N, CA, C and O atoms as a printed pandas DataFrame, in Angstrom:
     atom_number atom_name residue_name chain_id  residue_number  x_coord  y_coord  z_coord
0              1         N          MET        A               1   -9.007   -9.836   11.377
1              2        CA          MET        A               1   -7.857  -10.595   11.833
2              3         C          MET        A               1   -7.343   -9.942   13.108
3              4         O          MET        A               1   -7.053   -8.745   13.103
4              5         N          SER        A               2   -7.226  -10.663   14.155
5              6        CA          SER        A               2   -6.907  -10.101   15.457
6              7         C          SER        A               2   -5.465   -9.624   15.573
7              8         O          SER        A               2   -5.172   -8.811   16.449
8              9         N          ASP        A               3   -4.559  -10.095   14.731
9             10        CA          ASP        A               3   -3.174   -9.668   14.844
10            11         C          ASP        A               3   -2.812   -8.550   13.875
11            12         O          ASP        A               3   -1.631   -8.327   13.606
12            13         N          THR        A               4   -3.803   -7.849   13.349
13            14        CA          THR        A               4   -3.546   -6.714   12.481
14            15         C          THR        A               4   -2.987   -5.574   13.317
15            16         O          THR        A               4   -3.618   -5.150   14.285
16            17         N          PRO        A               5   -1.796   -5.067   12.951
17            18        CA          PRO        A               5   -1.234   -3.954   13.708
18            19         C          PRO        A               5   -2.040   -2.678   13.501
19            20         O          PRO        A               5   -2.794   -2.558   12.535
20            21         N          ALA        A               6   -1.877   -1.742   14.405
21            22        CA          ALA        A               6   -2.536   -0.441   14.267
22            23         C          ALA        A               6   -1.908    0.311   13.103
23            24         O          ALA        A               6   -0.728    0.136   12.797
24            25         N          GLY        A               7   -2.706    1.141   12.464
25            26        CA          GLY        A               7   -2.203    1.946   11.360
26            27         C          GLY        A               7   -1.444    3.156   11.867
27            28         O          GLY        A               7   -1.703    3.660   12.960
28            29         N          GLU        A               8   -0.501    3.616   11.052
29            30        CA          GLU        A               8    0.294    4.793   11.382
30            31         C          GLU        A               8    0.474    5.630   10.120
31            32         O          GLU        A               8    0.849    5.105    9.072
32            33         N          ILE        A               9    0.212    6.912   10.218
33            34        CA          ILE        A               9    0.395    7.793    9.070
34            35         C          ILE        A               9    1.890    7.926    8.800
35            36         O          ILE        A               9    2.661    8.295    9.686
36            37         N          VAL        A              10    2.290    7.622    7.566
37            38        CA          VAL        A              10    3.699    7.707    7.209
38            39         C          VAL        A              10    3.973    8.781    6.163
39            40         O          VAL        A              10    5.123    9.169    5.960
40            41         N          GLU        A              11    2.922    9.264    5.496
41            42        CA          GLU        A              11    3.118   10.261    4.457
42            43         C          GLU        A              11    1.788   10.944    4.156
43            44         O          GLU        A              11    0.721   10.333    4.223
44            45         N          LYS        A              12    1.888   12.237    3.822
45            46        CA          LYS        A              12    0.722   12.980    3.357
46            47         C          LYS        A              12    1.114   13.656    2.048
47            48         O          LYS        A              12    2.128   14.350    1.970
48            49         N          THR        A              13    0.296   13.444    1.025
49            50        CA          THR        A              13    0.534   14.078   -0.267
50            51         C          THR        A              13   -0.657   14.965   -0.590
51            52         O          THR        A              13   -1.584   15.087    0.212
52            53         N          ASP        A              14   -0.631   15.578   -1.753
53            54        CA          ASP        A              14   -1.761   16.402   -2.179
54            55         C          ASP        A              14   -3.015   15.570   -2.383
55            56         O          ASP        A              14   -4.129   16.084   -2.286
56            57         N          ASP        A              15   -2.834   14.271   -2.667
57            58        CA          ASP        A              15   -3.961   13.404   -2.990
58            59         C          ASP        A              15   -4.392   12.468   -1.864
59            60         O          ASP        A              15   -5.576   12.155   -1.739
60            61         N          PHE        A              16   -3.428   12.013   -1.033
61            62        CA          PHE        A              16   -3.734   10.975   -0.057
62            63         C          PHE        A              16   -3.008   11.176    1.268
63            64         O          PHE        A              16   -1.969   11.831    1.346
64            65         N          THR        A              17   -3.601   10.581    2.315
65            66        CA          THR        A              17   -2.918   10.330    3.575
66            67         C          THR        A              17   -2.624    8.835    3.585
67            68         O          THR        A              17   -3.534    8.009    3.508
68            69         N          HIS        A              18   -1.343    8.499    3.681
69            70        CA          HIS        A              18   -0.879    7.111    3.577
70            71         C          HIS        A              18   -0.784    6.531    4.986
71            72         O          HIS        A              18    0.052    6.956    5.783
72            73         N          VAL        A              19   -1.653    5.549    5.290
73            74        CA          VAL        A              19   -1.689    4.901    6.593
74            75         C          VAL        A              19   -1.097    3.499    6.438
75            76         O          VAL        A              19   -1.674    2.641    5.769
76            77         N          ARG        A              20    0.059    3.278    7.065
77            78        CA          ARG        A              20    0.760    2.000    6.935
78            79         C          ARG        A              20    0.412    1.074    8.095
79            80         O          ARG        A              20    0.330    1.500    9.247
80            81         N          PHE        A              21    0.209   -0.209    7.766
81            82        CA          PHE        A              21   -0.084   -1.238    8.759
82            83         C          PHE        A              21    1.068   -2.218    8.927
83            84         O          PHE        A              21    1.276   -2.750   10.018
84            85         N          ARG        A              22    1.814   -2.458    7.864
85            86        CA          ARG        A              22    2.923   -3.411    7.914
86            87         C          ARG        A              22    4.081   -2.869    7.086
87            88         O          ARG        A              22    3.880   -2.140    6.114
88            89         N          ASP        A              23    5.278   -3.231    7.479
89            90        CA          ASP        A              23    6.490   -2.808    6.793
90            91         C          ASP        A              23    6.513   -3.397    5.381
91            92         O          ASP        A              23    6.378   -4.610    5.227
92            93         N          PRO        A              24    6.681   -2.574    4.356
93            94        CA          PRO        A              24    6.688   -3.115    2.994
94            95         C          PRO        A              24    7.833   -4.097    2.743
95            96         O          PRO        A              24    7.756   -4.899    1.813
96            97         N          ASP        A              25    8.888   -4.050    3.552
97            98        CA          ASP        A              25   10.005   -4.980    3.380
98            99         C          ASP        A              25    9.636   -6.414    3.758
99           100         O          ASP        A              25   10.387   -7.340    3.452
100          101         N          GLU        A              26    8.488   -6.614    4.421
101          102        CA          GLU        A              26    8.031   -7.961    4.780
102          103         C          GLU        A              26    7.514   -8.742    3.575
103          104         O          GLU        A              26    7.328   -9.956    3.656
104          105         N          PHE        A              27    7.281   -8.051    2.459
105          106        CA          PHE        A              27    6.575   -8.650    1.332
106          107         C          PHE        A              27    7.467   -8.833    0.114
107          108         O          PHE        A              27    8.378   -8.044   -0.140
108          109         N          ASP        A              28    7.177   -9.908   -0.643
109          110        CA          ASP        A              28    7.836  -10.130   -1.928
110          111         C          ASP        A              28    7.246   -9.214   -2.992
111          112         O          ASP        A              28    7.969   -8.679   -3.833
112          113         N          THR        A              29    5.926   -9.039   -2.948
113          114        CA          THR        A              29    5.187   -8.298   -3.960
114          115         C          THR        A              29    4.148   -7.428   -3.282
115          116         O          THR        A              29    3.524   -7.846   -2.307
116          117         N          ILE        A              30    3.958   -6.213   -3.795
117          118        CA          ILE        A              30    2.887   -5.333   -3.297
118          119         C          ILE        A              30    2.057   -4.898   -4.492
119          120         O          ILE        A              30    2.585   -4.489   -5.526
120          121         N          ARG        A              31    0.727   -4.996   -4.320
121          122        CA          ARG        A              31   -0.204   -4.631   -5.392
122          123         C          ARG        A              31   -1.359   -3.820   -4.828
123          124         O          ARG        A              31   -1.609   -3.808   -3.622
124          125         N          THR        A              32   -2.055   -3.144   -5.731
125          126        CA          THR        A              32   -3.288   -2.436   -5.397
126          127         C          THR        A              32   -4.407   -3.107   -6.198
127          128         O          THR        A              32   -4.772   -2.634   -7.274
128          129         N          PRO        A              33   -4.950   -4.211   -5.670
129          130        CA          PRO        A              33   -5.950   -4.967   -6.434
130          131         C          PRO        A              33   -7.303   -4.262   -6.484
131          132         O          PRO        A              33   -7.691   -3.555   -5.553
132          133         N          ASP        A              34   -8.010   -4.473   -7.594
133          134        CA          ASP        A              34   -9.332   -3.860   -7.778
134          135         C          ASP        A              34  -10.304   -4.278   -6.684
135          136         O          ASP        A              34  -11.070   -3.450   -6.192
136          137         N          TRP        A              35  -10.283   -5.567   -6.292
137          138        CA          TRP        A              35  -11.249   -6.026   -5.290
138          139         C          TRP        A              35  -11.044   -5.289   -3.969
139          140         O          TRP        A              35  -12.017   -4.981   -3.279
140          141         N          ALA        A              36   -9.796   -5.002   -3.607
141          142        CA          ALA        A              36   -9.528   -4.297   -2.349
142          143         C          ALA        A              36   -9.935   -2.831   -2.459
143          144         O          ALA        A              36  -10.450   -2.250   -1.504
144          145         N          GLU        A              37   -9.703   -2.238   -3.626
145          146        CA          GLU        A              37  -10.123   -0.850   -3.840
146          147         C          GLU        A              37  -11.644   -0.747   -3.753
147          148         O          GLU        A              37  -12.169    0.217   -3.196
148          149         N          ASN        A              38  -12.346   -1.727   -4.295
149          150        CA          ASN        A              38  -13.804   -1.730   -4.215
150          151         C          ASN        A              38  -14.271   -1.825   -2.764
151          152         O          ASN        A              38  -15.198   -1.123   -2.360
152          153         N          ALA        A              39  -13.636   -2.683   -1.992
153          154        CA          ALA        A              39  -13.988   -2.814   -0.571
154          155         C          ALA        A              39  -13.695   -1.513    0.176
155          156         O          ALA        A              39  -14.495   -1.077    1.004
156          157         N          ALA        A              40  -12.561   -0.902   -0.113
157          158        CA          ALA        A              40  -12.174    0.343    0.556
158          159         C          ALA        A              40  -13.133    1.470    0.193
159          160         O          ALA        A              40  -13.558    2.233    1.061
160          161         N          SER        A              41  -13.469    1.574   -1.082
161          162        CA          SER        A              41  -14.357    2.651   -1.526
162          163         C          SER        A              41  -15.766    2.518   -0.960
163          164         O          SER        A              41  -16.504    3.501   -0.895
164          165         N          SER        A              42  -16.144    1.307   -0.549
165          166        CA          SER        A              42  -17.453    1.157    0.089
166          167         C          SER        A              42  -17.458    1.792    1.479
167          168         O          SER        A              42  -18.519    2.107    2.018
168          169         N          GLU        A              43  -16.265    1.980    2.060
169          170        CA          GLU        A              43  -16.116    2.647    3.366
170          171         C          GLU        A              43  -15.770    4.125    3.204
171          172         O          GLU        A              43  -16.335    4.982    3.882
172          173         N          VAL        A              44  -14.829    4.415    2.290
173          174        CA          VAL        A              44  -14.357    5.785    2.056
174          175         C          VAL        A              44  -14.181    5.962    0.556
175          176         O          VAL        A              44  -13.311    5.336   -0.049
176          177         N          GLU        A              45  -14.998    6.808   -0.039
177          178        CA          GLU        A              45  -14.932    7.038   -1.479
178          179         C          GLU        A              45  -13.526    7.486   -1.881
179          180         O          GLU        A              45  -12.991    8.447   -1.329
180          181         N          GLY        A              46  -12.932    6.779   -2.849
181          182        CA          GLY        A              46  -11.619    7.126   -3.365
182          183         C          GLY        A              46  -10.444    6.521   -2.625
183          184         O          GLY        A              46   -9.294    6.747   -3.003
184          185         N          ALA        A              47  -10.711    5.754   -1.577
185          186        CA          ALA        A              47   -9.624    5.119   -0.831
186          187         C          ALA        A              47   -9.015    3.984   -1.654
187          188         O          ALA        A              47   -9.688    3.376   -2.486
188          189         N          GLU        A              48   -7.743    3.711   -1.413
189          190        CA          GLU        A              48   -7.038    2.624   -2.082
190          191         C          GLU        A              48   -6.362    1.751   -1.039
191          192         O          GLU        A              48   -6.007    2.220    0.042
192          193         N          VAL        A              49   -6.189    0.485   -1.369
193          194        CA          VAL        A              49   -5.548   -0.460   -0.462
194          195         C          VAL        A              49   -4.393   -1.129   -1.184
195          196         O          VAL        A              49   -4.541   -1.614   -2.306
196          197         N          ARG        A              50   -3.248   -1.149   -0.532
197          198        CA          ARG        A              50   -2.091   -1.877   -1.058
198          199         C          ARG        A              50   -1.949   -3.156   -0.253
199          200         O          ARG        A              50   -1.868   -3.134    0.975
200          201         N          THR        A              51   -1.920   -4.267   -0.968
201          202        CA          THR        A              51   -1.746   -5.564   -0.313
202          203         C          THR        A              51   -0.385   -6.130   -0.674
203          204         O          THR        A              51    0.166   -5.836   -1.735
204          205         N          GLY        A              52    0.149   -6.946    0.224
205          206        CA          GLY        A              52    1.454   -7.550   -0.013
206          207         C          GLY        A              52    1.397   -9.042    0.181
207          208         O          GLY        A              52    0.677   -9.546    1.043
208          209         N          LYS        A              53    2.179   -9.761   -0.645
209          210        CA          LYS        A              53    2.320  -11.214   -0.524
210          211         C          LYS        A              53    3.539  -11.472    0.350
211          212         O          LYS        A              53    4.648  -11.032    0.047
212          213         N          LEU        A              54    3.308  -12.191    1.437
213          214        CA          LEU        A              54    4.389  -12.499    2.364
214          215         C          LEU        A              54    5.451  -13.376    1.716
215          216         O          LEU        A              54    5.148  -14.230    0.882
216          217         N          GLU        A              55    6.698  -13.153    2.112
217          218        CA          GLU        A              55    7.785  -13.989    1.616
218          219         C          GLU        A              55    7.535  -15.441    2.025
219          220         O          GLU        A              55    7.099  -15.704    3.146
220          221         N          ASP        A              56    7.808  -16.376    1.127
221          222        CA          ASP        A              56    7.666  -17.815    1.383
222          223         C          ASP        A              56    6.259  -18.211    1.828
223          224         O          ASP        A              56    6.099  -19.121    2.641
224          225         N          SER        A              57    5.246  -17.536    1.303
225          226        CA          SER        A              57    3.865  -17.823    1.685
226          227         C          SER        A              57    2.939  -17.436    0.538
227          228         O          SER        A              57    3.312  -16.677   -0.356
228          229         N          ASP        A              58    1.733  -17.973    0.585
229          230        CA          ASP        A              58    0.719  -17.571   -0.382
230          231         C          ASP        A              58   -0.225  -16.526    0.209
231          232         O          ASP        A              58   -1.182  -16.113   -0.446
232          233         N          ASP        A              59    0.039  -16.099    1.440
233          234        CA          ASP        A              59   -0.841  -15.149    2.121
234          235         C          ASP        A              59   -0.620  -13.723    1.627
235          236         O          ASP        A              59    0.510  -13.286    1.405
236          237         N          TRP        A              60   -1.734  -13.012    1.463
237          238        CA          TRP        A              60   -1.725  -11.593    1.117
238          239         C          TRP        A              60   -2.351  -10.836    2.277
239          240         O          TRP        A              60   -3.420  -11.206    2.761
240          241         N          LEU        A              61   -1.689   -9.781    2.721
241          242        CA          LEU        A              61   -2.172   -8.962    3.829
242          243         C          LEU        A              61   -2.138   -7.495    3.424
243          244         O          LEU        A              61   -1.431   -7.118    2.489
244          245         N          VAL        A              62   -2.895   -6.679    4.124
245          246        CA          VAL        A              62   -2.888   -5.240    3.841
246          247         C          VAL        A              62   -1.567   -4.653    4.314
247          248         O          VAL        A              62   -1.178   -4.808    5.472
248          249         N          GLU        A              63   -0.886   -3.977    3.398
249          250        CA          GLU        A              63    0.343   -3.257    3.740
250          251         C          GLU        A              63   -0.011   -1.833    4.159
251          252         O          GLU        A              63    0.486   -1.335    5.170
252          253         N          SER        A              64   -0.882   -1.173    3.368
253          254        CA          SER        A              64   -1.266    0.197    3.697
254          255         C          SER        A              64   -2.591    0.559    3.045
255          256         O          SER        A              64   -3.067   -0.105    2.125
256          257         N          VAL        A              65   -3.166    1.641    3.561
257          258        CA          VAL        A              65   -4.408    2.183    3.019
258          259         C          VAL        A              65   -4.159    3.656    2.717
259          260         O          VAL        A              65   -3.567    4.373    3.524
260          261         N          LEU        A              66   -4.612    4.094    1.559
261          262        CA          LEU        A              66   -4.493    5.490    1.174
262          263         C          LEU        A              66   -5.877    6.125    1.280
263          264         O          LEU        A              66   -6.810    5.741    0.576
264          265         N          ILE        A              67   -5.985    7.098    2.169
265          266        CA          ILE        A              67   -7.239    7.811    2.405
266          267         C          ILE        A              67   -7.164    9.144    1.661
267          268         O          ILE        A              67   -6.152    9.837    1.760
268          269         N          PRO        A              68   -8.204    9.520    0.923
269          270        CA          PRO        A              68   -8.156   10.779    0.182
270          271         C          PRO        A              68   -7.804   11.969    1.085
271          272         O          PRO        A              68   -8.231   12.046    2.236
272          273         N          ALA        A              69   -7.014   12.889    0.528
273          274        CA          ALA        A              69   -6.589   14.084    1.247
274          275         C          ALA        A              69   -7.814   14.884    1.699
275          276         O          ALA        A              69   -8.895   14.791    1.116
276          277         N          GLY        A              70   -7.611   15.660    2.742
277          278        CA          GLY        A              70   -8.696   16.474    3.272
278          279         C          GLY        A              70   -9.332   15.862    4.506
279          280         O          GLY        A              70  -10.198   16.474    5.130
280          281         N          THR        A              71   -8.908   14.662    4.860
281          282        CA          THR        A              71   -9.396   13.987    6.057
282          283         C          THR        A              71   -8.386   14.246    7.163
283          284         O          THR        A              71   -7.182   14.100    6.947
284          285         N          ASP        A              72   -8.864   14.634    8.362
285          286        CA          ASP        A              72   -7.893   14.887    9.436
286          287         C          ASP        A              72   -7.209   13.585    9.844
287          288         O          ASP        A              72   -7.720   12.497    9.580
288          289         N          ASP        A              73   -6.048   13.706   10.492
289          290        CA          ASP        A              73   -5.203   12.540   10.783
290          291         C          ASP        A              73   -5.909   11.466   11.600
291          292         O          ASP        A              73   -5.832   10.286   11.259
292          293         N          ASP        A              74   -6.590   11.852   12.666
293          294        CA          ASP        A              74   -7.264   10.860   13.508
294          295         C          ASP        A              74   -8.337   10.114   12.730
295          296         O          ASP        A              74   -8.469    8.896   12.853
296          297         N          GLU        A              75   -9.100   10.845   11.933
297          298        CA          GLU        A              75  -10.159   10.207   11.148
298          299         C          GLU        A              75   -9.552    9.310   10.064
299          300         O          GLU        A              75  -10.077    8.231    9.790
300          301         N          ALA        A              76   -8.451    9.750    9.449
301          302        CA          ALA        A              76   -7.803    8.933    8.415
302          303         C          ALA        A              76   -7.360    7.593    9.001
303          304         O          ALA        A              76   -7.585    6.547    8.393
304          305         N          GLU        A              77   -6.737    7.620   10.170
305          306        CA          GLU        A              77   -6.303    6.370   10.805
306          307         C          GLU        A              77   -7.495    5.493   11.169
307          308         O          GLU        A              77   -7.468    4.281   10.954
308          309         N          GLU        A              78   -8.539    6.104   11.720
309          310        CA          GLU        A              78   -9.733    5.345   12.114
310          311         C          GLU        A              78  -10.403    4.705   10.900
311          312         O          GLU        A              78  -10.773    3.532   10.938
312          313         N          ARG        A              79  -10.558    5.474    9.828
313          314        CA          ARG        A              79  -11.218    4.940    8.630
314          315         C          ARG        A              79  -10.370    3.848    7.982
315          316         O          ARG        A              79  -10.905    2.853    7.494
316          317         N          ALA        A              80   -9.042    4.032    7.977
317          318        CA          ALA        A              80   -8.147    3.010    7.421
318          319         C          ALA        A              80   -8.268    1.715    8.214
319          320         O          ALA        A              80   -8.286    0.629    7.634
320          321         N          GLU        A              81   -8.350    1.827    9.538
321          322        CA          GLU        A              81   -8.498    0.627   10.373
322          323         C          GLU        A              81   -9.833   -0.069   10.116
323          324         O          GLU        A              81   -9.907   -1.297   10.158
324          325         N          GLN        A              82  -10.890    0.706    9.850
325          326        CA          GLN        A              82  -12.179    0.106    9.502
326          327         C          GLN        A              82  -12.073   -0.677    8.197
327          328         O          GLN        A              82  -12.616   -1.776    8.081
328          329         N          ILE        A              83  -11.376   -0.111    7.221
329          330        CA          ILE        A              83  -11.200   -0.775    5.929
330          331         C          ILE        A              83  -10.429   -2.079    6.103
331          332         O          ILE        A              83  -10.821   -3.112    5.560
332          333         N          VAL        A              84   -9.334   -2.034    6.859
333          334        CA          VAL        A              84   -8.530   -3.237    7.066
334          335         C          VAL        A              84   -9.346   -4.295    7.808
335          336         O          VAL        A              84   -9.269   -5.480    7.484
336          337         N          GLY        A              85  -10.118   -3.875    8.790
337          338        CA          GLY        A              85  -10.974   -4.807    9.518
338          339         C          GLY        A              85  -11.951   -5.502    8.600
339          340         O          GLY        A              85  -12.206   -6.698    8.746
340          341         N          LYS        A              86  -12.497   -4.762    7.656
341          342        CA          LYS        A              86  -13.449   -5.332    6.709
342          343         C          LYS        A              86  -12.767   -6.332    5.776
343          344         O          LYS        A              86  -13.332   -7.381    5.467
344          345         N          ILE        A              87  -11.562   -6.009    5.330
345          346        CA          ILE        A              87  -10.858   -6.863    4.368
346          347         C          ILE        A              87  -10.268   -8.100    5.037
347          348         O          ILE        A              87  -10.325   -9.191    4.471
348          349         N          GLU        A              88   -9.703   -7.947    6.234
349          350        CA          GLU        A              88   -8.995   -9.055    6.846
350          351         C          GLU        A              88   -9.850   -9.848    7.840
351          352         O          GLU        A              88   -9.339  -10.738    8.521
352          353         N          SER        A              89  -11.128   -9.536    7.927
353          354        CA          SER        A              89  -11.974  -10.298    8.862
354          355         C          SER        A              89  -12.484  -11.565    8.225
355          356         O          SER        A              89  -13.209  -12.328    8.863
């Protein structure tokens, strides 16, 4: 999807680097669906994807990607963008 915003690291925990693509306040509901986790793990083992349902819409978009800890910041952002590109293309 050409209008996907760039990812930005918003949090680092012991388990994940959290790369956010969209403000969670834009969504009515946020979920971590199995199909998205499967797509993410095909790019980065153990990665998770949070998707959100837009207010007043049936559209679901990637809100954020969680990249396993131990990945440097630049690589985490790059890999998260690859995952989003795969899901939203």
